[in-house]
C-alpha positions as MATLAB code, in Angstrom:
seq = 'MKNLFYLLIATLFVLGIASCKKGSNIKPGKGIELNLSATQLQQASGNNDFTFNLLRSVSKANTSGSNLMLSPLSVSMDLGLTSNGAHGTTLDSIRTTLGFGNFSQDEVNSYYNKLINDLPQLDPNTTLKIANSIWYRQTYSVLPSFLETGKTSYLANIQALDFTNQASVNTVNNWVSDQTNGKIKKVISSINDGDIMFLINAIYFKSIWANKFNTASTKPSNFLLTDNSEIETNFMNAEIPCNFYTGTDATVLELPYSNNKYSLVMAMPAAGQTLNNFVSSLNSSSWQTLTSRLASGSAQVSVPKFQFSYASSLKNSLSAMGMGIAFSKVADFTNINPAGNLQITDVMHNTFISVDETGTEAAAVTTVTVGTTAVLLNQIKIDHPFFFAIREMKSGLILFAGTVVNPAQSGL';
ca = [
     125.796   82.548  139.431;
     129.193   82.042  141.051;
     130.715   84.861  139.045;
     127.666   87.011  139.562;
     129.179   90.096  141.083;
     132.508   89.880  139.299;
     132.038   89.660  135.571;
     131.394   93.312  134.849;
     134.223   94.755  136.938;
     136.226   95.374  133.771;
     133.742   98.008  132.637;
     134.668  100.333  135.484;
     137.569  101.643  133.423;
     135.409  102.845  130.556;
     131.956  103.230  132.042;
     132.912  104.902  135.280;
     130.846  108.066  135.584;
     128.205  107.555  138.238;
     125.146  109.698  138.791;
     124.595  108.987  142.488;
     125.648  112.254  144.140;
     123.472  112.566  147.210;
     124.700  111.378  150.570;
     128.367  111.196  149.652;
     130.750  111.570  152.581;
     133.559  112.783  150.320;
     133.909  116.402  149.312;
     134.396  117.099  145.609;
     138.036  117.501  144.633;
     139.640  119.367  141.769;
     139.611  116.537  139.281;
     138.895  117.295  135.649;
     135.872  116.151  133.648;
     136.248  113.644  130.817;
     135.084  115.530  127.738;
     135.047  113.356  124.628;
     134.364  114.614  121.134;
     131.528  113.149  119.068;
     134.027  110.899  117.298;
     135.562  109.793  120.588;
     132.139  109.014  122.045;
     131.534  106.733  119.061;
     134.891  105.097  119.743;
     133.958  104.621  123.391;
     130.788  102.864  122.243;
     132.905  100.664  119.990;
     135.172   99.994  122.961;
     132.156   98.835  124.956;
     131.059   96.514  122.158;
     134.559   95.054  122.211;
     134.189   94.652  125.984;
     131.128   92.450  125.694;
     132.343   90.574  122.621;
     135.575   89.696  124.426;
     133.707   88.823  127.605;
     131.426   86.433  125.717;
     134.312   84.818  123.890;
     136.421   84.320  127.027;
     133.417   83.180  129.086;
     132.643   80.521  126.490;
     136.158   79.150  126.892;
     135.993   79.340  130.695;
     134.657   75.802  131.101;
     136.069   75.442  134.617;
     133.480   77.871  135.955;
     136.151   79.821  137.835;
     136.043   83.538  138.562;
     136.894   85.651  135.549;
     138.102   89.214  135.241;
     139.196   91.235  132.225;
     140.252   94.765  131.496;
     139.059   95.204  127.919;
     140.516   98.708  127.981;
     143.965   97.267  128.647;
     143.548   94.688  125.878;
     142.204   97.147  123.316;
     144.810   99.808  124.107;
     147.646   97.301  123.787;
     146.250   96.042  120.483;
     145.749   99.658  119.394;
     149.437  100.254  120.059;
     150.346   97.065  118.180;
     148.101   97.937  115.239;
     150.444  100.765  114.281;
     152.830   98.085  113.090;
     150.174   96.328  110.996;
     149.238   96.865  107.374;
     146.532   95.858  104.923;
     144.035   93.181  105.935;
     145.958   92.525  109.154;
     145.378   96.116  110.250;
     141.739   95.960  109.132;
     141.130   92.790  111.180;
     142.552   94.343  114.345;
     140.592   97.581  113.996;
     137.359   95.744  113.175;
     137.793   93.427  116.153;
     138.344   96.422  118.435;
     135.200   98.109  117.096;
     137.179  100.814  115.286;
     136.584   99.743  111.700;
     135.175  103.140  110.707;
     138.001  105.206  112.186;
     141.421  106.133  110.846;
     144.594  105.083  112.607;
     145.217  108.689  113.627;
     141.761  108.808  115.224;
     142.419  105.560  117.098;
     145.770  106.829  118.387;
     144.278  110.182  119.373;
     141.460  108.457  121.275;
     143.826  106.356  123.364;
     146.107  109.333  123.959;
     143.087  111.219  125.336;
     142.264  108.369  127.742;
     145.875  107.966  128.859;
     146.151  111.658  129.698;
     142.693  112.390  131.110;
     141.413  109.289  132.947;
     144.056  109.495  135.723;
     143.070  113.126  136.401;
     139.347  112.644  136.972;
     139.460  112.176  140.728;
     142.217  113.175  143.184;
     141.014  110.446  145.567;
     141.423  107.730  142.948;
     144.753  106.341  141.817;
     144.593  105.339  138.169;
     147.811  104.568  136.333;
     147.895  103.684  132.642;
     151.285  102.734  131.249;
     152.533  101.282  127.968;
     155.885   99.869  126.950;
     157.683   98.381  123.951;
     160.571   95.983  124.521;
     162.374   94.673  121.456;
     165.365   92.478  120.631;
     168.376   94.777  120.382;
     169.679   93.048  117.254;
     166.365   93.630  115.417;
     165.746   96.710  113.286;
     162.460   98.470  114.077;
     161.088  101.313  111.964;
     161.617  104.613  113.849;
     158.100  105.754  112.828;
     156.523  102.823  114.706;
     158.503  103.572  117.858;
     157.782  107.301  117.588;
     154.022  106.672  117.420;
     154.270  104.466  120.496;
     156.146  107.194  122.321;
     154.002  110.186  121.338;
     150.496  108.687  121.219;
     150.776  105.990  123.888;
     153.527  107.560  126.049;
     155.259  104.190  125.834;
     158.503  103.366  127.542;
     160.681  102.007  124.722;
     163.783   99.923  125.270;
     165.976   97.541  123.281;
     167.066   94.525  125.326;
     169.405   91.587  124.983;
     166.763   88.865  124.650;
     169.424   86.171  125.158;
     170.047   87.430  128.695;
     167.751   86.256  131.518;
     168.136   89.713  133.053;
     165.850   91.024  130.297;
     163.011   88.883  131.671;
     163.542   90.478  135.073;
     163.618   93.957  133.520;
     160.215   93.488  131.893;
     158.644   91.885  134.965;
     160.017   94.587  137.279;
     158.442   97.249  135.078;
     155.087   95.443  135.242;
     155.313   95.084  139.024;
     156.134   98.790  139.419;
     153.206   99.880  137.255;
     150.704   97.674  139.141;
     151.988   98.433  142.643;
     153.174   94.841  142.993;
     149.746   93.295  142.330;
     150.963   91.617  139.120;
     154.589   90.639  139.439;
     155.337   88.468  136.403;
     154.044   88.292  132.838;
     156.886   86.426  131.129;
     159.049   83.555  132.401;
     161.424   83.273  129.460;
     162.086   84.682  126.010;
     161.953   82.337  123.033;
     164.412   82.481  120.127;
     161.648   83.691  117.788;
     160.389   86.469  120.085;
     161.094   89.882  118.576;
     159.033   92.265  120.664;
     156.779   92.594  123.714;
     154.147   95.342  123.725;
     152.682   95.738  127.204;
     149.860   97.768  128.703;
     149.410   98.034  132.464;
     146.471   99.583  134.316;
     146.288  100.086  138.078;
     143.154  101.357  139.865;
     142.580  102.106  143.545;
     139.711  104.115  144.965;
     137.558  104.479  148.046;
     133.788  104.219  148.172;
     131.764  107.411  148.174;
     129.997  105.741  151.122;
     132.178  103.263  152.964;
     130.985  100.066  154.601;
     131.429   99.598  158.332;
     133.617   96.557  158.990;
     131.547   95.799  162.101;
     128.566   95.184  159.815;
     130.336   92.578  157.714;
     128.702   89.217  158.418;
     128.902   85.694  156.967;
     126.024   84.699  154.755;
     125.228   82.163  152.031;
     126.043   82.598  148.356;
     124.243   80.432  145.796;
     126.511   78.666  143.305;
     125.765   77.673  139.719;
     124.883   74.106  140.734;
     122.396   75.478  143.318;
     124.608   74.516  146.230;
     125.563   77.192  148.751;
     128.757   78.436  150.333;
     129.189   80.752  153.291;
     131.194   83.921  152.694;
     131.552   87.393  154.190;
     129.037   90.010  153.060;
     129.419   93.770  153.522;
     126.194   95.391  154.709;
     125.056   99.021  154.835;
     122.147  101.351  154.242;
     123.667  103.807  151.781;
     122.810  106.110  148.879;
     123.378  104.307  145.587;
     121.920  103.635  142.157;
     119.849  100.522  141.657;
     117.362   98.767  139.423;
     115.272   95.668  140.091;
     113.302   94.170  137.232;
     112.157   90.932  135.673;
     115.441   90.619  133.788;
     118.024   91.552  136.436;
     118.952   93.318  139.640;
     121.578   95.984  139.064;
     123.492   97.862  141.742;
     125.902  100.733  141.182;
     128.238  101.787  143.983;
     130.090  105.016  143.209;
     133.660  105.634  144.246;
     135.033  108.922  145.526;
     133.556  112.029  143.926;
     131.312  109.960  141.647;
     133.867  109.734  138.846;
     134.144  105.929  138.841;
     131.784  103.229  140.028;
     131.383   99.501  140.504;
     128.358   98.039  138.726;
     127.030   94.603  139.693;
     124.292   92.888  137.683;
     122.520   89.750  138.903;
     120.305   87.916  136.395;
     116.744   87.265  137.501;
     115.826   83.827  138.814;
     115.523   81.292  136.031;
     118.096   82.967  133.799;
     121.653   81.635  133.701;
     124.608   83.948  133.981;
     126.008   82.694  130.659;
     122.782   83.577  128.858;
     122.705   86.961  130.539;
     126.271   87.744  129.477;
     125.534   86.510  125.952;
     122.714   89.048  125.665;
     124.901   92.023  126.529;
     126.251   94.514  124.030;
     126.884   98.245  124.112;
     123.241   99.030  123.326;
     121.621   96.582  125.761;
     124.058   97.638  128.480;
     123.155  101.282  127.912;
     119.458  100.389  128.149;
     119.981   98.429  131.368;
     122.072  101.088  133.132;
     119.710  103.851  132.018;
     117.120  102.269  134.317;
     119.256  102.918  137.407;
     117.542  105.199  139.887;
     119.150  107.111  142.755;
     118.055  106.415  146.294;
     118.978  104.747  149.547;
     118.950  100.987  149.921;
     119.985   98.279  152.327;
     122.937   96.859  150.421;
     124.546   93.463  150.995;
     127.424   92.466  148.734;
     130.226   89.912  149.152;
     133.835   90.836  149.755;
     136.125   89.241  147.211;
     139.692   89.122  146.007;
     141.230   87.040  143.234;
     143.718   86.976  140.382;
     143.098   85.798  136.842;
     145.395   84.961  133.928;
     144.629   83.695  130.452;
     145.841   83.708  126.867;
     143.429   85.643  124.659;
     144.824   84.267  121.395;
     141.947   81.887  120.669;
     139.267   84.342  121.795;
     140.628   87.187  119.671;
     141.056   84.855  116.704;
     137.422   83.789  117.018;
     136.428   87.456  117.092;
     138.015   88.070  113.671;
     141.684   88.765  114.373;
     143.012   85.357  113.327;
     145.130   86.702  110.481;
     147.281   88.660  112.952;
     148.290   85.368  114.592;
     149.052   83.609  111.296;
     152.104   83.321  109.061;
     150.425   85.592  106.485;
     150.183   88.467  108.996;
     151.459   91.791  107.693;
     153.407   93.805  110.257;
     155.618   95.580  107.739;
     155.084   98.860  109.592;
     157.335   97.418  112.298;
     159.927   96.160  109.829;
     159.552   96.319  106.016;
     160.992   92.821  105.675;
     157.841   91.421  107.300;
     157.968   87.820  108.571;
     156.261   88.914  111.801;
     153.083   87.779  113.545;
     151.465   88.082  116.956;
     152.304   84.837  118.722;
     150.220   85.442  121.842;
     148.192   87.959  123.834;
     148.416   87.207  127.549;
     146.109   88.912  130.038;
     146.692   89.111  133.809;
     144.304   90.779  136.266;
     143.827   91.324  140.007;
     140.820   92.607  141.981;
     140.123   93.245  145.651;
     136.805   94.631  146.922;
     136.384   95.348  150.643;
     134.740   97.779  153.056;
     137.089  100.616  152.094;
     136.942  100.439  148.329;
     138.503   98.618  145.403;
     141.987   97.872  144.144;
     142.391   96.444  140.660;
     145.186   95.874  138.177;
     145.508   94.505  134.666;
     148.381   93.784  132.311;
     148.113   92.826  128.649;
     151.187   91.447  126.893;
     151.290   91.223  123.108;
     154.189   89.068  121.926;
     155.388   89.592  118.364;
     157.560   86.873  116.867;
     159.089   85.947  113.555;
     157.317   83.794  110.978;
     160.612   82.967  109.287;
     162.163   79.547  109.786;
     164.634   79.875  112.613;
     168.175   78.629  112.102;
     168.982   75.457  113.949;
     171.633   76.002  116.556;
     174.506   73.536  116.057;
     177.534   73.530  118.275;
     180.402   71.085  117.682;
     181.775   70.782  121.201;
     182.797   67.097  121.376;
     185.507   65.074  119.581;
     184.519   64.772  115.917;
     185.347   63.287  112.535;
     185.938   65.532  109.543;
     186.288   65.076  105.825;
     187.155   67.287  102.885;
     185.353   66.106   99.779;
     184.391   67.028   96.269;
     180.706   67.724   96.529;
     179.398   66.520   93.173;
     181.048   63.105   93.282;
     181.395   62.802   97.030;
     185.072   61.960   96.621;
     186.862   62.413   99.965;
     190.163   64.198   99.708;
     191.040   64.397  103.374;
     189.622   62.787  106.510;
     190.457   62.832  110.177;
     189.304   63.185  113.761;
     189.688   65.985  116.251;
     189.794   65.222  119.962;
     191.427   68.462  121.063;
     191.116   71.474  118.750;
     193.615   73.397  120.895;
     196.336   70.839  120.222;
     198.570   72.109  117.400;
     200.738   69.061  116.835;
     203.472   71.296  115.437;
];
């Protein structure tokens, strides 16, 4: 139960419309409404299935029992951007893994473009930034159509860099830091010889509660850990309007943010049920059923303050979910370069979350690294005194031989 209140934070990006409107101390602003077409609503449901599939896969690998946080929207959007470079079964595996197997690439791109443009405008009291970028080796030829799709559909910042220069690492990391308001400062430490391209999505979220907690009411209390031991931590306490459900399967609490456009949902499994089993039972349908039971009212709420960062490679989890071909030498990314010889070498995910009496600040960055599958040339530099020979190759007969101790010495 250690991760009890944290695991479902990632859903706030795609589930965020709350129904608790009474008792709010924030006046409605001029934010827009998120109006999705029937097709886009189906895609959002597919996105939610991807959320829980990814959560299960990553949770299974999280054997340390540490806190875990994902932004499935960041991961899926970055892979959606990357999928425009894929072809054939590689493209099919990515779309199926994302829950978009029944949609065309144009529909996928249009869906993400809608989210990029509309989600940040829902609430004037909420800061939501969604940014994408493509960074590629300046000596590598990339199809203009791939870059144009990234620019028009994903509003991506596109830049060719000298990958042999350490300054390029700083350029990428500075962009990430700027997009996440400094909450995630570094996603790459170096660039390998085989790295061709980095496709990066960054999401930053900051909002205030519709009903804030009074800091004077924050008190230490016990939190039960997975091994049934207890730790003392600070709990925020208030009697506030909210949405809640208590049943034999779980206790669910929804705390809306400003203007009821986004919310934080916390779900605590009932006694006798482990958190892992609870998470394993979740999918888009069961989640919809659970949240449909939320009722509006006032309640005495007590929730822990928390703040942590999380970082993990998603390569193994995504491979287990059906995307393994994209990470293999038979991957087909000929829509990036017709010559092929490209594969995804890694998908790194970095997140940050802080929940306190005022509200919530969260950030996520997903980095897809595309590298070459071709055998790299060995780098050989003759920079010490050496022997040389001129020979006939078939027989091996040496015609000339010598040594060089100073190649700048002419001897003439």
